[in-house]
N, C-alpha and C positions, 0 to 999 in steps of 0.2 A: 433418170436418177442422178442426183448431184454427186460430183466427185470432189476430193479434197482440193484439187487444183482450181476448181471453179470458185472456191470461197476463200482462197488465200489472200490475206491483206497485203497490198503492195508495201514493201519495206524500203522504198526509196522516197526521196522528196517528191512533192507534187510535180508532175510533168507539165510545166507551163507550155513548153513547145508543142507537145502533142495536143494540148487543149486548143492552142491557136490554130493548128492545122485542121482540127475537127471543125472549128468555127468557119475557117476558110472553105473547107470542103462543103459545109452546109450552104454557104453563100454561092459557091460556084461548083455545083455537082457535075456540070457538063465538062469541066476541065480536069476532073479526077478520073484516072484510069488505072486499075490494078494497084491502087495505093499510091500512085505518083501523080504529079500535076503536069499536064501538057501545057508548056509555056506558050506555045503558038496559039493554042485554042484559048488560053486565058487572055492573051493579048487581044484576040478577036472579041471576046466578051467585054473587055474593058473599053474597047473602041478608042476614041480620041484621048481617053484618060491615061492610056498607056504610052510609053515612049522607050525607045532603045537608042536615042540620040547619043553619040559619043561625047558631046559637050553639053553638060547640064550642071546646074548648081547642086552642090552637095558636099558632104564631109567624107574624105577618104584618107586612109593612112596605111602604112605597112603594118599589118597585124589586125586589121579590122575583121577579117574572116575568122581569125583565131578568137577574137572577142565574142563574135556571134556564136561560134561553136561552144564557147564556155557557157553561154546562156542556155543552149539547147540540151546540154547534158544534165542528168539528174544526179543528186547526191545520195550515196548509199549509207551515209553516216547517221548519227543520232546526236542528241544532246543529253549528256549524263548529268543528273541532279547532284549537287554538292551541298547538302544542308549544313555541313560543318563550316563552310566559308560564307554562309548566308546570314542574313539578319531577319528574324521572324519568318522563316521559310514557309511555315504552314499557313500563314494568313496574308502575306504580302502579295501584291499583283505587279510588283516591279521586277525587272529581270536584268541581270548582268551575265552576258554570255561570253565565254573565253573561247576564241577560235578564229579561223580565217573567215573574214566577213562574207566572201563569195559563197562558201559552202553554207554558212549560217543563213544567209539570205535565201538560199534555195530551200533550206529546211523550214523556214518561216512562211513559205508561200502558202501552205495549207491553212494553218490556224490563224494567220494574221493577214490573209489576203483581203484588201479593202477595209482594214480596220484601223489603220494608223492615221491620225489627223495631221501630225507635223513630223517632218524629218529634218534634222539639222546634222550636217557633217562638216568637219574641218579636215579634209583629206590632205595627204602630202602635197606640198606646193610645187614640187619638181624644181627645186632650186639648184640642183646639181650635186648635192651631197647627202640628201636625206634618205633614210630607209624608205623603201616603197613597198616591197612585197618579197617573199621568198622567191628566189630565182627559179624559173622554169616550172611553174605550177601546172604542168600539163596533165598530171595524173590526179589533180584535185585532192581528194581526201587522203590518198596514199602518200603523197608528198607531205601533206600537213602532219600526218601521224609521225613521219620521220622528223620533221622540223620540231615538233613539240615533244619528241622523245618518247612517244607512246609505243613505237615499234623500233626495233633495231635497224640500223642501216647507216649509211654514210652521212645522213642528215641532208638538209637542204640549205644551200648557201644563201646568205643574205646579200642583197644587191643594192647598190646605189645607182643613180641614173645620171652619170656625169655628162656635162654639156658637150664633151668631146665625142660622146657616143653618137653614131650616125642615126640612131633611132630615138633620139632624146625625147621629142614630143610624142612619137608613136608609142613608146613603151607606156607612157603615162595614160594616153588615151585607151590603149588596150586594157590596162588595169581598171580604169574607171568605167568604161562603157557597160560591161555586163552588170556591174554593181548598181549603177544608176537605173538600168533597165529593170532589174529585179526589184529595186526599191520602189519604182513607180507602181508596180503591181500591189504593193502593200498599202499604198495610200488610199484613203477614202476618196469618194468622188469629189468631196469638197476639201481634200487635203492639200497641204502646201509643203514644198521642200525648200530649204535654205542651204546654200553651199558657200562656205567661206573660201576665198581664193585670193591670190595676189596677181600682179601683172604678168607673171610668167605664163600662165595658162588660162587667163580669164577669157580670151578670145576663143580658144578651143573649147572651153567649157560651155560657153554660150552656143556655139555651133552644135556641139554634141547634145546638149539639152534641148535645143530646137528640134533635133531629129527624134529624140526619145519622148519628150513631153508634148511636142508640137509648138511651133513658133507662136501660135495664137494663145498659148497658155503661159507665156512669159508675163511675169508680174512686174518686176523691177530689178535693177541692180543697185543695191544700197552701197553707199560709200561710207566706210567706217574709219574715223580718225583713231588710229591705233596707238600713236605715240606723239610726244612733243617733237618738234623739229630737231633734227640732228645736224650738228656742225660738221660731222664727218660724212658729208654727202658727196657722192660722185658727181662731178661736173657742177658742184654747188647746187644740186637739186636734191632736196630731202624728201624721200618717199615716206610720207607719214600716214598713209592710208592703206586699207585693204578693201575688198569687196565682199558683199553677201548677195549672191545671185538667187533670186526667188522665182519659182514656177509653181503653178497649181495643176491639179489633176484634170480639171475641166469644168467644175461646177461651183467654184468658190464664189460666195456672195461678195464679201468685202472684208477688209481688216477691221479690227475693233476701233481704230483711230485713237486719238489722245484727247481725253476729257478737257473741256474748256474750263478755264478759271474765270470766276465771276467777281474777283476782288475789285476790278475797275468799275463795276456796275453800281450805281446808286441813284437816288432820286432827290437831289437837293432842292429842286424847284417844285416838288409835288406834282410832277407831270402825271396826268391821268393814265398815260400809257405804261406807267411803271418804271422800273429801273432801266437806266440807260448808260451808255458810255460814248465818248467821242470817237468818231472814226473818220477816215479819209473822205473828202468830198470830191476827189478826182478819180479818173480811171486811166488805165495804161493805153490810151489811144492818142495819136497825133492830130494836129489841126487839119491835116490833109485827109485823115481817115474819118474824123467826126467834125466837119466844119460848123455844123449847127450847135456844137457844144463848146465852141471856142468864142468866148465873149467876156467882157468885163462884168464882174459881179459887184453889185452895189449894196452896201448896208443901208436899209431903208431908214434906220434911226439916225445915223451919223452922216450919210452920204459918202462915206469912204469907199473908194473903188479898189477892187482887187483884180489885177490882170490875170488872164488865163495863161497857163503854161502851154506853149506850142507843142511840147512833147508829152503832156499829160493833161488832157482837157477836163472840164467839169463833168460830173457824173450825170447831169440832167440837161435837157434842152431848156431854153429860157422859160417856157410856159410851166413845165414841171418844176423847175427850180423856184419859180414864184409861189407855187402851191406849197412847196416844202417850207419856204420862208414864212408864209402866212400861217402855217400850222405850228410854227415855233420849233421846227426841226433843224434849222441851220443856226449854228452858234458863231457869231462874228467876234473876232478878237478886238481888244482895246487899242491895238496899234497896227499900223499897216505892214510891219515887218513879219507878222505871223499870218497864218492862213485860216480862212473859215473852215469849220469842221461840221460834220453831220452827226446828229443824234442817232445812235443805233440802239434799238430797244431789245432787251433780253427776250421778250415775248415773241419777237419776230425771227429769232434764230432758227434756221432751217434744221439744225442738228445740234445735239448736245456735245458733239466731238469735233475735233479738227482732223483733217487727213494727216497721214504720216508722211513726213518728208523723206526722200531717199538719201538725205544727208544724216548720218548718225554721228552726233556730236558728243564731245566730252561733257562730263557732269558739271564742270566749272563754268561752262557757257550758259548764259541765260536763254531759256527756251522762248524765242520770239517767233510768232507766225510769219511766214514769208508773204509775198504779195497775194498768193492764192489761199492763204490761211493755213497752210501746212506747217506742222510742228515737228521738229526732229526728235527722235528717241534720244534720251540722255543716258549715256552709258560710260563706263570707265574705260581707261586705256589698257594696253597690254600689261602695264605695271600693276593694275588691279588684279589681273589674273595671276601674276607672280606672287603678289602679296597675299592673295586669298589662300593659295595652297601652302605658302610658307607659314601662315598663321595656324593652319590645321596640323602641319607636321613639325612646326618649330624648326625647320631647316629648309634649305633649297633642295628640292627633290625632283622637280619637273620644270622644264623650260618651255616657254611659248604657249602657256595655257591661256585660253580665251577667258576674259572676265565674265563672271557669272551674271553681271548686270546686262551684258549684251544678250545673253540667252534669255534672261527674264523678260527683256523688252520684246524679243521676238515671240516668246510664248504668250505674252499678254495680248498680242495682236491676233493670234489664230487658235490657241489651244485653251479650252475652258473645261469646266465640269470634270468629267473623268476621262478626258481625251488622252490618247496614247501618243507619246513622243518617242521617236526612234533616232538613235545616233550610232551608226555602224563604223565610225572611226572615233571611238569614244575617248582615246587618249587618257588623260588623268581623271576624267569623269565630271567635267564642268557641267554638262547637260543635266546629269542627275542632281547635282547640287542646286542648279537653277530651278528645276522642277520642285524639289523638296522645299526650298526656301520660298518660292512663290506660293505653294500650297499653304505654308505656314503663315504667309502674309495675308492672303485673301480667303483662306478657308477652302480652297479648291481641292480636288481629289484626282489631279492629273497623274498619269502613270508614265514610267519610262522603261525603255528597252535599250541597253547599251551592249555593243559588240566590240570587243577589243582583242587583237592578236597578242599572244603572249610573247611579245618581242623582248629578247634578253636585255637586261640592263647591266651595269657594272656594280650593282649594289647587292650585298649579301642579305640585307633585311627585306628587300623587295626585288627578287631575281628577275621579274618581268614587268613590263608596263601594265599588264592586266592585274598584277598584284597591287600596284599603285592605285589603279582604278578602284578596286574593291575597298582598299583601306581608306581611300579618301572619302568614299561614300559612307563607310562605317563611321568615320569621324564627324562628318556632317550630321548624320543621324544622331549621334551622341550629343552633339552641340545643340541640336534642335530639341531633343528630349529634355536636356537640362533647362533650356529656355522655357519650354512648355511647363515643366514642373514649377519653376520659379513664378511664372505667370499665374498658375493655379493657386499657389500659396498667397500671392498678392491679392488675388480676387477673393479668396476665402477670408483673408484678413479684412479686406474692404467690406465684405458682406457682414462679417461679425461686428464691425464697428458702425454699421448703418442700419436704419430701419428698412432700407430699400436694397434691392439686388444690385450688383455692380452694373455699371452702364454698358460694359462690353464683355458679357460672359464668355468664357472659353467653351466652345462647343465642338462636338464631333471627335472622333478618334482618327487622327491622321495616319496614313499608311507610311510608317517609318521603318521600312525594311526592303529587302530585295532577295530574290531567289538567284543562286548561282548555278549556271549550267556550263559544261565544258564539251566542246566538239570532240567526238570520238567515233570509232567504228561502230557499226550496228551491234546490238545485243544478240542478234540472230545470225547464224551462219548462212551465208548466201552462196549458192552453187555458182562456181566460176568455171564455165566450160573451157575457156581458153587455157587455164592452168591445170585442168584435170589430167590425171595420169592416162597414158595411152594403153598401157598393158592391162590385161584383165584382172590380175591380182591387185595392182595398185588402185584400179577403178573400184573394185569391190571394197577395198579398205576405206576409200574416200566416201563411198555411199554409206558404209557402216558408221563412219564418223558423223555424217549428215543426218543420221536417223534421230539423233538428239540435237535439234538445231539451235538450242540456246547456248550462247557462249559461256564457258566456264567462268566462275568468280564474278558474275554479274548478278546483283541482287534484284529482288522483285520491284523495288522502287525504280530502278533504271529501266526495267522492262515496261513498267506501267507508264512512265513518261514517254518512252519511245512509241508505244501504241497510241497514246493520246496525240502525240505529234503527227504520226503517220495517218491518224484518222481525221486530220485537218481540224483539230480543236486547239485552242490556246493552251499554252503551258501553265497558265494560271487558272485553268478550269477547276471548279470546286470538286474535291474528291472525298467521298464518304465510304469508309470500309464497313462491310456487313458480313454476317455469317448465315450460312444455310447448311444444316446438317454437319456442322463443324468445319465446313469448307468456306474459305474467304472469297468474297467478290468485292468489286469496287464500283460504286455508282459515280459516274463522271458527268458533271454539268447538269445536275438535276434530272437524271433519266435519259439524257441524250445518248449515253453509252454505258454499258455494263461490261466490265472486264474481269475475267477470272483467270488467275495464273496458276491454278492447281495443276500438278503434273499428272494426276489421274482423276478424271471427273466421274461423278456418279449421276445417274438419271435424276435423282432427287434434287441435286444442286441445279441441274439444267432446268428442270421444271420450276424450281423456286425463282430462278432468274427470270424466266419467261413470264411468270405470274406478276412480276413487277412492271411489265409492259415497257421496257426500254425501247428506244428507237433502233438501237444497234447493240450487238453483243460480239465480243471478241474472246476467244479461248486459245490456249496454246495447242498447236497441232499435236504435240506429243501427249496431250491429255487423252487422245483417242487411240493411242498406239495399241494395236492388237484388237481393236473393237470398231471395225468399220461400220458395223450395223448401227451402233450408237451414233456415230457421226452422221450417217445417212438419215436416220430418224430425226436427229436434231435439226439438220438442214431443212427437211420437209416441214417439220412442225414450226420452226421459226418462220419460214416462208408463209405458212398458212395463217400465222398471226401478224403478218406484216412487219416482222422484225428482220432487219438486215444482219446477217450473220457472217462472221469472218473467223478464220484461224490464222495464227502467226507461228 
């Protein structure tokens, strides 16, 4: 006979550590004894692949074990929906989550595991004075609730990471390691992560990401020109750049590349091979490397001789060059000062795109392919980021915001269709702006998830950075909605004044909205044996309070979303309310899950839910209070129909 304990829904975040141990135990059952791993036996099984050598390459720092323990612990928290701070809450699939990103990343492990195509983060750069994280986050959610004022207490002190601190780099690594580890789990197999960083920690970031993502999954370190040269430079060296480090999960095909321009192609001589342009007739090899391609080239019509460059020889050996000349593919100049060129036909292009250069240049620079044909992304400087947010707020409200064009350029390379992009150091919300603007530009349906700590500001209108994040995205949405309406009016006017439909009709309904969630404690009371009273009277009173396990003053919407989250479904799952015998139930994700939050269930309601054949059903445990027979019968009947049943 089933008992209530056997069907209780786990009310913590997905236990990634336990899942990894189970996988490891399945691979090496011989090394597992009474729930523990025998390291000596494991070393024997691994053979030469194992080592305990004291000197070996790797990344280590004071606090690494603490960082690993942070990964292994689960979160007992939840994400509370806040429709009043959202835009189009009921229809949007975009998320803005206010909370400590480590706890939030743990809570997202279920519904978003392997679903995110692109991650972009701009974490604290560890420059010696920036806010990094609330100090001593050893209790996880408990400390966060104090920090965010959700529970009384002394609060949690904000900390900077001064260079005089003996653990200057170690603190930064301890903060970043568990977050990057959990972020990797959220990526799709073909997913990509981009991390903005400067010279202070780029070397440590690469070593850390090699360990987490695998050195073989390194893509590139892009160098982004962030500002014009500064005259106020230390040692007269102006640091005008930052880096964007990119890794993939393991099965990335390739970036989208940059489309080739064909303005230079034409066919003035009616060449039967079609449009052509002039290209270099040499290759980057020396006379020593290619002696048979080092010779004088003679124009057969004029007899003019063109000497080979000893550092860059001709592209063909003499026989092949003669064939190219005979077929009219070599264009000789009218003077000996210029060089012969090769006709390059558009039809012979191997690709419609150029590779992306690791140099990210300013928009003012002309995009010219380098020797290998790579073209730089053209983005704005930091000044664009400042200007962009100033235009939205009509005042200076946030410093050091990344330019939206940088994010749009990265998005265009890896995120298409309805791909999800995650930014868990969201700052002022540049990533959301880039996603929304790019969707408006190319008709895409990309989604975003932003996570931002409610770090206090000195402003009364926006008390926290998370408030700035939300307001910025609201203003971007309003601006895009206005532009969309104006475009629709213009198209309508064009259509009315013409016999034909407009050349570029406005199509589709863009997702101009976001759901707001806030990190908080669970909606369900969780038994804490460590803090339970030791005396019989106190214990009895505690058990009495636990009989009704739903936290007071928490609405059904909050309960609903926690159960969706803890059932490993996305927070944007479609929810449809229904009625059975005047009792309400919720269909989640098209029959994937049925949730009933009634405090006293009837057999008719349970039979009605089962008749809809959902894959899973969740009811409140208190709905069966005083009726163990109904619970037992429900468990057995659900099992007989192949329905997974849980109580919460």
